[in-house]
LOTORMI-295643 format. One record per residue (C-alpha): residue in one letter; y, z, x. Coordinates in steps of 0.1 Angstrom, whole numbers, plus 2048, in hexadecimal, padded with zeros to 3 digits. Each point is the difference from the previous one (the first is absolute). Layout:
<lumlums>
aYZX...
</lumlums>
This chain:
<lumlums>
mC30754934q7FB803824n7F5826806v7E77F97E2g7F47E680Fl7FB813822r7F281E7EFi7E67E87F0s7F87F281Fk7FD81E812s7EF8127E0s7E57E2805q7FA7FF825w7F38267FCl7EF7F87E3f7F17E0819y7F981B823g7F381C7E8f7E67E37F4s7F87F481Ea7FC82580Ei7E38097E2t7F27E1806l7FC806824l7F78237FCs7E57F97E5l7EC7E5816f7FF814819m7F28207EFa7E97E37EEv7F27F881Fi7FE82380Ft7EF8137DFq7EC7D97F8l80C80A7DCy8097DA7F9y80F8077E0i82180C80Fi8097DF80Aa8078017DCl81C8197FFp81E7E7807a7F37EB7E5f7FE81C7E7l82380880Bl80F7E07FFl7F27FB7DEi8108257F3y81F7F380Ef7FD7DA7EFt7F78157DCi821812801v8157E4808d7F07E57ECf7E480F7EAr8007DF7EEa7F07E981Di7E5820807f7F57F87DDf7FA7DC807i7F280B821l7E98157EBl7F67E57E8a7F47E981Df7EC81E80Ei7EA8067DCp7E77E2807l80080D827s7FB8257FCt7E381280De7EC8257ECi80181681Bi7E881D7F7l80F82780Ep7EA820805n7F88137E4g7FB7E67E5f8267F6806g8097D8800t81D7E7802d80A7E0805l8107F381Fp81E7F8803t8097F97D4e7FA8277F8p816812819i81B7E07FAi7FE8067D6v80882780Dg81B7F9811l8137E87ECm7F48177E1m81681B810v81F7E880By8007F37DBl7FF8237F0l82180C819f8127DD7F7v7FB8077DDs80E824801r8207F4812h8067DC7EEs7F280A7DBe81D7EE7F6r7F47DD80Em7DB8037EAe7FA7ED7E3a8008147E4g7EF7E47ECf7DD7FE817f802828801r7FE8047D8h7EC7E47FBp7E38077E4i7E87F7822t80F815815t7FD81C7E6l7DC7FA7FBl7FB803828y81281B7FCl7E48127E8h7E57F3816f80B80D819g80B8247F2w7DC7FF7F0i7F3802821l81781A80Ci7F08147DFt7DB7F9809t80680B82Al80C8217F4t7E38027E7s7E77F281Cs7E380B806l8037F5827f82A80B80Af8007F181Di7ED7DD7FAs8147FC7E2f821809812k7F87E0819y7FF7ED7E5l81F80A7F2l8107FA821a7F37DF807k8067F37DBf82480D802w80A7ED820y7ED7DD7F3i8138077DFi824806815t7FC7E581Df7F07E37EBy80F8067D8f824810804l8047F6828a7F57DC7FBg8128027D9m824803816l7F47E381Dv7ED7E57EDr8187F77E4k80A7DD803e7EB7E4800r8087FB826d7F1829805v7DF7EC7EDr7FF7E581Bq804819819v7E08137F5f7EB7E77FDw8077F282Af7FE82280Bi7DF8097F1f7F17DA801i8047FC828p7EF81980Bl7E78007E1m7F37DB80Ev80081181At7E28197FCi7F07E27EEf7FA7E681Dy7F5822813s7E88097E8l7F47D97FAa8017FF825k7E681A804h7EC7F67E3s7FA7E180Ba7EC809820y7E98147E1g7FE7DE7F1f81580D7E0s7DF8117F6f80281C7E6e7F281980Es8187FC823v8208077EAf800822801r801802829v81E7E9805l81980D7EEh80A81F815p81980B808f8187F47E7y7E98027E0r7E881E7F7n7E87E87EEh7FF7E17EEv81280F7E4a81D80B810y7FE7DB80Ca7FB7EE7E6a81C8177E7i81F7F8810l7F27D8809a7FB7FD7D8t8228197F7f8157E5817v7F27E17EEp8177FE7E5f82180381El7F07E480Ew7FE7EA7E5f8208087F4a80F7FA822r7F87DE802q81B7F47E4w81F819819y7F97DD813p8037D87FBi7E17F47F9f7EE7ED821s81C816817f7F480F81Dk7FE8257F0w7EE7F67E0l7E77F0811l7FF81C818l7F681B7DEa7EC7E67F1g7E87FE81Ds805825803l7F48087DAl7E37EC806i7F3810822v80C8217EDl7E97F67DFi7E37F681Da804823812i7F780E7DBq7E37ED7FBl7F680B826s8038247F7y7E78017E4t8148187EDr7EE7FC7D8a8228137F2a8197EE811y7F17DD7F0a80480E7E0a824810805i80C7D780Af7F57F47E0i80D81B7ECa81D80080Fm7FF7D27F3g7F980E7E0a819817802y81A7E5809f7FB7ED7DFi7FF8237ECi82580B80Fr80B7DB7FAf7F48007D6k80C8257F9l7DC80D7FDm80281D818k80081B7E0y7E47EF7F3a7EC7FF822l807823807a7F38097DDa7E57EF801a7F680C826t8028247EEi7EA7F87DFa7E97F781Ea7FC816816i7FE81F7E3a7E67EE7F5l7EB7F781Av80582780At7F880C7E1y7E07E97FFl7F280E81Fv80A8247F8a7EE8027DFn7DA80E803n8037FE827r7FE7D97FBy80A7FE826l7E180C80Ae7EE7E47F9f8167EC81Ba7F281781Dp7F37EE81Dn7E37FF810y80381381Fe7EB7EB815q80C7E67FAt824806800i8087F4821t81F7F2817h7FC7DA800t80A7ED81Ed7FD7DF7F0f81F7FA7E5n7ED7E87EFn7E781B7F7l81B81A7FEl80E7F07E7e7E17FD7ECa7FA826806t8238097F1y7F67F17DDq7DD80D803l80B822807e7F1804826d81A7FD814i80381F815s8277FC7FAt8047FC7DEm7E981E7F9e80E815816r81F7FC7F1v7F28087DBf7EB81D811r82480F808w8137F67DEv7DD8117EBa811820815a8207F87F4g7FC7FB7DCy7EF827807m81A80D80Es81C7F87E8k7F18147E6e7FD81981Ek82A7FD800p80E7EC7E9i8258097FEf809807825g7E27EF812f7EF813824g8227F680Fp80E7E0814g7ED7F881Cn7E28187F8f7E37E27F3y7EA80681Bs802821805f7F28067DEy7F17E77F4w7DC80180Cp7F18207E2y8097E87E7t7E87E280Ev7E17F27EDn7E0802816s7FB7DB7ECf81A7EF80Fe7FB80D824t7FF7E0817y7FB806829v824802808s8078197E8d7FF81D81Cn8267EC805p805807825e8257EE804r80A8157E2s8067E77EEg8148067DBi7F57F77DFh8067D8802s8147FD7E0y8298077FEy8018087DDl7DE815800m812816822v8208047E9l7EB80F7E4v7E8817817e81B80A816q81F8037E6g7EF8017DEy8057ED7E1t829805803g7FF7F481Fl7EE7E37F8i80F7F87E3i824803814y7F67E8817l7F07E87E4a8238017EDl8167F8820l7E57E280Af8037F37DBy8278047FDi7FF7F181Fl7ED7E37F3i8147F97DEr825808811g7F67E781Ae7F67E47E8q82280B7EEi8107F8821y7F17E6807h8087EA7DEk81F8107FFi8117F3823q80B7DB7FFn8027F8826i7DF7F5807r7FF80B824k8058257F4k7E77FA7E9q7E87F481Bi80681F813v7FB8167DEm7DE7EF7FBi7F7803823a807827800l7EB7FF7DAl7E17F380Fm80081281Di80181C7E9i7E27F37ECi7ED7F8821i7FF82580Ds7FB80D7E0a7E37E87FCl7EF80C821q80A8257F8l7E57FC7E6i7E180281Dn81780D819d81781E80Al81A7E6817l82480F7EEe80581C81Ct7F37E581Fd8207F4815k7F47D97FCi8028067D6g81681F7F8p8237F2810l7FA7DC7E9f7FC8137E7f81F8117FEm8137EA80Aa7F87E47E6m8078257E6a8247FA812i8057DB7FEl7F57FE7E1v81B81D7F4n81E7F3813m7F77DC7F2d8078137DEv81E815806e80F7DE812s7FA7EE7E1k80C8187E8e82280381Bq8047DB7FAt7FB8007DF
</lumlums>
């Protein structure tokens, strides 16, 4: 045993010497070349080492980076989120290697669960539409990003976040850095008097825009609401979380994001729908209403009656004016969405089965637009997407892709309601409710936004799915 201990000690010494040499060399090269990002090399190597030795710790560190990450635009149209995306890819590879060597330790119930099966089908159709894509390279990049999100935040999370204590860890690792970004943004915003016009300039470097900021805050509200109940009332942690919930709600209000307001109210209604076992009826009513609305607008080209006045559809710098302009169809962001949604309708007729390929809406939508819906910003210099995840799936993956995705989403909500009522443990019921409400809030936001492929929202969506499946598998095992 002494020899083994000595051998480990010598190995540790050599690792320390090697790491120290690399660190000094990196500092020297950074000073000589003035390429200061070289200094990050030792940290990157250290991250790789810990990923191999204990990837559970790296996974939770990754969660802490989600609110703190920043988007970096690279040459030739590439972009990435740092530091999250490289860690996501690294964890994906480590997880796949782990599964290949320890397949007997995997939870079979998780991999065979109906939600997992529908996720296989959803990703499989993305693969097919990538092969039939009008621009294969763009679709292939989308496919890769989708793959490492699903592997890391659904399958790896499903292995690591299985118990109540794991869910609590997820909460605290995201909560603390999220509050840091909120205080940072509010402090900068206060310098401008919390004005609506200035909200767009105070969120950098953590958030691309106010929608991404409000979306992650709104999605985290159910977590904060129920996390208070983990601790005795008026204890320090209870007071901390109660105060933080109030701050988060204030931050959402000051983000001036209409979709976030609506999503929270929808979640409040969904809570009672789940409690009273009304999910099937609510989804049926929503489906009928959506079909009726589309039918009404399409019949006799009635949608043309809602075309905006080009001169009156402008950007508003006062939030009250914005709300008024929204229901009068004179807000530029709302009507620009409609401009692209109309184009999506015509695109879906062009390629109804396979669509144009994942990620390809921007490259093909302009010939399908209708001039009467054009706005001042329709030239789209920022190359943004369709601003509706459901229509994006329709255009890029065809009606087949949309049906598969809706089947996955509807089944999650229906099965989640069943899991909630099947579980007797009050803490686990709360965890199921948290996961369901997070998915509902994200799904509501997706009506007028494309957020599922962003590192602020996508991880929360897939982790909520994994938590639901684990709660279901565990309840079956106990039964």
